N, C-alpha and C positions, 0 to 999 in steps of 0.2 A: 545492902550497899555498904554499911559501915564496916562489916567484916571484910568485904572485898577491898576497901581502902586500906584497912590495916594490913592485909596481905600484900598490897602493893608497896606499902612502906617497908615491910620486911624484905620484899624482893629487891627494892632499891638498895637497902642496906647490904644485902648479900652481893649485889652487883658492885657496890663500892669496895667491898672486901676483896672481890676478885681483882680489881685494879690495883688496890693499895697493898694488899697482903696476899699475893697469890700462893705463897708457900704454905699457907694454912689450909688449903683446899685439897680435896681428893677428887677424882673424876666423878664419883658418885654424888657429889654435892652440886654438880653443874646442871642447871635446868636447860631446857632446849634453847631458850633465849641466850643464856650465858654461854652455851656451847658455841653459838654463832659468834659471840664476841671473842671467845677463846680462839676459835678458828681464824677469824678475820684479823687477829693480831699480826699476821704475816701478810700484809696487804698485797705486795707485788706477786706473791704466789697465787693469789686467788683472782685478782682483777684481770679482765680480758678486754682487749679493744672491741668496741661495738661495731656493728656492721654499718653504722652511719658515718664512720670515718672513711676517708679515701684509702686506697690500697697503700699508698706511700705512708700515710699517717698510721695505718695499722702496723705496717712493717716497723716504723720507728718506735711506736708504743710497745709492741711485743718484744722488739729487740732490747729496749731499755729494761723491761721487766725480766727478760731472760738473763741479761747481764747482771742485774741486781742479785739474782740467785747464783749465777754462774761465775762471776768474777772472784768471789771468795773461794769457790771450789778450784778455780784455775790457779789462784795463788797457793792454795793448800797443796795441790798436786805438784806445782812447780817447786814448792819447798821440799816435798818428799823426794822427788827426783833430784832436787838439788843436793840432798844428802848422798845420793848415789854418785852424782857428779863430783862432790867433794871427796868421796872415797876414791874415785878414779884418779882425780888430780893428785891427791896425796900419795897413793900407791905408785902412780907414774913418776912422781918426783923422787920416790924412794929408789926404785929400780925397774927395769923392763920385766924382770922375773916377777916382782910383786904385782905389776900391772897385769901380766898374763894370768897369774894365779887368781887374781881378783876377777878378771874377765870370765874365767871358767866357773869359779865358785858363785859369782853373782848371777850368772845365767841360770843356774839351778835354783838358787834362792828365790829369784824373781818368779820362776815358774811355780814354786811351792807357794809363795805368798799370794800370787794372783789366783791360784786355785782356792785358797782360803777366802780371800776377799770376794771373789766371784760368786762362790756358793752362798755367802752370807748377804750379798747385795740384793738377793731376792726380796729382802725386807723393804727396800726403798720404794719400789712401785706398789707393793702391797699396802704399806702405811700411807703413801700419798693418795692412793685410791680410796682408802678408808676415810682419810681426812676430807677428801673431796665429797664423799657421800655422807659426811658428818656422823660416821659410825665410830666415834672416838673410843667407846667402851670396848671395842674389839681389838684395839691396838695392843694393850698389855699382854693379851694371850699370845699374839704373834711374836712379841719380843721374848716372852718366857720360853716358848718352844724353840725360838732361835738360839737360846742359850744351850740347849742340848746339842744342836748342830754345831755351834761354835766349839764346844768342849770336845766333841768327837773329832772334828776335822783338825783342830789345833793339836791334839795329842797324836793323831795319825801323822801329821806333817813333822812333828818333833821326832818321831821314830825314823821317818824316811830321811830327814836331813842328817840325823846322827849316823845312819848307815851309808850315807852318800859316798864317803871315801872308798867303799868297796867298789863302786862303779868307776871311780877315778883310777883305781889300781889296775883295772882291766883295760885302760886306755893307754895309747902311746903318748906319754907326756914327759917333759923334762922333769928330773927328780925334784928340783927346787920348786918348780911350778906346781907339781902335785902336792908338795908339802904345804904351800901357802893356801891352795884351794881347799885341801882337806881340813886344815885348822880353821879356816874361815867358816866352812859349812857346819862343822860340829859345834862351834860356838853359837851360830845362828839357830841351831835346833832349839835353843832355850827361848827364842823370840817368837816361835810359832803360836803358842797359846795366848800370850798377851795381844798379839796381832789379831787373832780371831775375835776376842771379846771387844777390843777397841773398835774393830770394824762393825761389830754389832751395834754398839752405842752410837757410833758415828752415823750409820745409816738411819737410825731413829731420828737423830737431830736434823739431818739434812732433809729427810722426807717430810718432816713437819715444817720445813721452810727455814730452819735456823742453820745457815751455812757458815756464818762468821766464826762460831767456836772452832770449827775444823780449821779454818784459816789461821787463827791465832795460835792454836796448839801446834800445828805443823810448822809454822814460822819459828816458834820457839825451839822446836826440835831441830830444825835446820841450823840455827845459830849455835845451839849446844853441840851439834855433831861436828862443826868446824873445830871447836876447841878440843873435843875428845879425840877426834882423828889426829889432830896435830900432836897432841900429847902422847898418844899410844903408838902411832906409826913411827915417829921420830924419837921417841923416848925423852920427852920434855917433862919438866916439873917433877922430877924424881921417879917417873914411871919408866918401865922397861921399854926398849925399842923393839916393837913387834912387827913392823912392816905391814903388809896387807892384812894379816890376822887381826891387827889392832882395829881395823875398820869394822870387823865382825863384832868385836866386844862393844864398840860404841853403839852400833845399831841395836844390839840386844838390850843394852841398858836403857836406851831411849824408848824402845817399844814398851817396856814396863812403865816408864814415866807417862807415856801417851795414854796408856790404859787408865792409869789413876786419874789423869786429868779429865778424860771422858766420863768416868764415873762421877766426878764432881759436877760436870755439866748436866748430865741427865738427872742428878739428884737436886740441883740447886737452880737451874734455869727456870724462870717463871713460866715459860711455855711448855716445859717438859715435866716439872715436878708433879703437877696434878695427875699425870698418868701413872706415877709410881712404877717406873720401869725397872727398878732394881729389885723388885720382889722376886724371890726365887720360885721356879715352877714347882707345884705340888705333885703333878703327875704329867705323863706324856699324853699329848693330844695328837693322835696319829693323823687326823685329818689336816690339822694345821701344818704339821711337819711335811706331809706329802705335798701340800700346796706349795710350801717354800722350796722343797726339793724339785718340784715340777718346774718352777721358774728358775731356781738358782743353779741346778746342775748344768743345764745348757749354757748358761752364762759362764760358769766356771770352766767347762770343757772348751768352749769357744775361745775364751781368753787364754787359757793354758795352752791350747793348740797354737795360738798366735805367738805366745812367748817362747814356747819350745821351738818353734820355727826359727826364731832368732837365736835362741840358746844353742841349738844343735849346729847352727852355722859356725859359731865360735869353736865348738868342739871339732868339727870337720876341718876347720882351718888351722887347728893347733899344730899338726905336723909340718906346716909351712913355716913355723918359727915364731918367735916372740914379736918380731917387727910386724908381721901380717896380723897376728892376733891382736896386738896392741892398737894398731891403726883401725882395725875393724871395731874394736871395743870403743874407741874414742868416737868414731862416726855414729855407732849405734847408740852410745850414751847421749850424745848431743841430740840425735833424732828422738830419743825417748824424752829428753827435756822438752823439746818442742811439742811432742805428742801430748804432753800434759795439758796443753791449751785446749785442743778440741775434745780431749777426754773430760776435762772439767765442764766444758760446755755441754757435752753429751749427757752428763749426769743431770745438769740443770734442765735440759730438754726433757729427759725422762720424768723428772718431777712434775714439770708443767703439764706434760701430756697425760701422765697418770692422774693428776688432780682433775683435769678436764674430763677424762673418761669417768672417774668416780662421780663427778658432778653431772653426768649425763649430758655433756656438751660436746658432741662429736665434731662439729664445725670448728670449735675453739681448739680441740685437740689436734686436728689436721693443720690448722694455721700455725700452732705452736711448733709442730714437727717440722714443717717445711721452712718456716722462718728460721728455725735453728740451723738447718742444713745450709741455708744461704749465708747466715752470719759466720758459720764455721769455715765456709769456702773463702769468704772475703779475708778472714784472718789468715788462712793458709797461704794466700797469695803473698801477703806481707812477709810471713816467716820464711817462705821459700826464697824470696829475693834477698833477705838478710843472710841466710845460710850461704847462698852462692856468692854474694858480693864479698862477705867477710870471712870466707873459708880459711884463708891463710892465718888470720888472727886467731880464729877459733882453734886451729890445730896447734898453734904455739902455746896457747893457754894450757892445753891438756898434757903436752909432752915436751920435754927438752931435747929429745932424740931427733936429729935431722931426718933420719930415714922414716921414722914414724910420722913425722910432720908431713913429709912429701906424699906418702901414700894416703894419709888422712885427707889431705886437700882434694885428691881425686875422688875419694869415697863421698865427701861432702857434696859434690856435684850431684851424685845420685840421691843423696839424702834430701837435698832441696827439691828435687823433682817428685820424690815419693810423698812428700808432705801434702801435696794437693789431693792425691787419691786417698791418703790416710784420713784427711779431714772429712771428705765426702762420705767415706764409709763409716767412720766412727760416729758421726752425728746422726746418720740414718739408723745405726745400731742403737744409739741412745733412745731415739724416738720409739723404736720397736720395743725396747724394754718398758717404756711407759705404757704401751699397750699389752704388756705381759706376753708378747709374741717372741719368745726366746729360742724355741726349738728350731724354727726355720733359719734364724740368724746363725745358730750354731752350725747347721749343715752348710750354710753358705760360707762361713769362715773356714771351716775345715777343708771344704772343697777348694776354695781359692788359694789357701796357703800350701796345702799338702799335695793336691792333685794338679795344681797349675804352677804356683810359684816355686815350690821346692824342686820339682823335676827340671824346670828351666834353669834355676839357679845352680843346682848341683852339676848339671851337664855343662854349663858354661864355665863354672869355677874350677872343676877338678877333672874334666875329661876333654878329649880331643874330638868329641862327637860333632861339634859345630864347625870344625876347621874346614871341611870341604865346602861349606856354604859361606862362611864369613872370612876364611883365610887367616883366622886368628887362633893361636894356641889356647890352652887352658888359661882363663883370666883371673884365677884366684878370687880374692875378696870382691872384686868388681863384678864378677859373674853372678855371685850371690845377690848383690844389690840390684842387678837387673831382674833377677827372679822375684825379689821383694816387690819391685814396681809392678811387674806383671800380675802377681797375686793380688795386690791391693787394687789394681785396676779392675780385675774380675769381681772382687768383693764389692767395689763401688757400684758397678752396674747391677749386680744381683740384689744387694741390700736396698738400694734406692727403688728398684722395681718392686720388691716386697713391701716396702713402706707405702708406695703408691697404692697398692692393692689393699693393705690393711687399714689405711687411713681414710678410705672411702666412707662417707657418712651412711 
């Protein structure tokens, strides 16, 4: 008995050390009881409404815990897209040519970046499920093998972006527009590798329930981007005037800064330091890499297919002139800004669902999934009304050109309508990620965008095929936006149907 009491005193001493000096511990020093305390340090991630609450109470409690995780992610995503909005505004104020060049270049950059982010995002549900199952000792292995994936995809995208001007040379573009787009993309080639590793460490932090570091870092990058864009686009403070190409320089520099800040987070944060996530891998674990690719590749392909759907529209509209391309870019850019709200919410839904699955709580996982879809829909109603009511003011912020403003106002009507379907499909997609059900979601996304949305949009925008039925000629950019809405509506029906099946206890 005396020996047992001594052991208990030592145990209490170690417990105090965990609370007061977490940076001195490694994962191997955590006992089972201490692991519980370590895991429970992120209370809203783990706690779930009980069945004793009424349905309304469960909705309120689950929504509050979802938003606790989701709001920092929403703000973080808004900050990142805010950087793109800043680029668009600065380039638009410089000239219509800079705006058009940025529109084409950023479409390809976004496609490359989401391929990188999507592939690495497999870590989020993997780590969240491991945390839910209290298998903390398996997390470092997954992160280390993720480093191999980040290095390969980062270097591959560097090469692709550097060679992207060859694609632009084969297209029918104005000479100055091609010059801006080519310079923008070649500079951004240097941003692919830091983007990959920053995404790796960001997913680790978020999956463990620590979403606020992402918010703080991205907000700082957003503010810094405003200053850098202003200086490089217009040639202020002794820097050369570079137009739209200056936006690429600012983005590249900030991606390296973001990587360094996330390295600090995973090495110093009290909830992440014991995991020792910065240790380099000693060897390749084929099983872990296959598992990550099994989840991540469908995510990457699905998201890239969606982004290319939008990016190719800008390329196909290019022959119609800088006014049409610019107005489409403004509407698409604002739509992407609003899209960050349900996207951040979808990531939080994925974390909560994955944790419940790892904890062997299927009822809680189902509740978290459908509650998230409901919250996303309510938010989308508000954002759609804002877009439609204030479309004139939104257009004037982005461009000083009256023709661009007039066409933008028309496109924002479609943008407001599509936000409802977008929120419904992206939140269901987030829940499916939490279940690691990514292949079916990929097939649904590709089918909806390319077999439904694109043919409808292309035929309405650039052909006279519908004229005998509608009496209307080719609709230009407005035709493509109708195709977007049709594709998203199809994705909404199929993804929510898939979620209903997968989430059955």
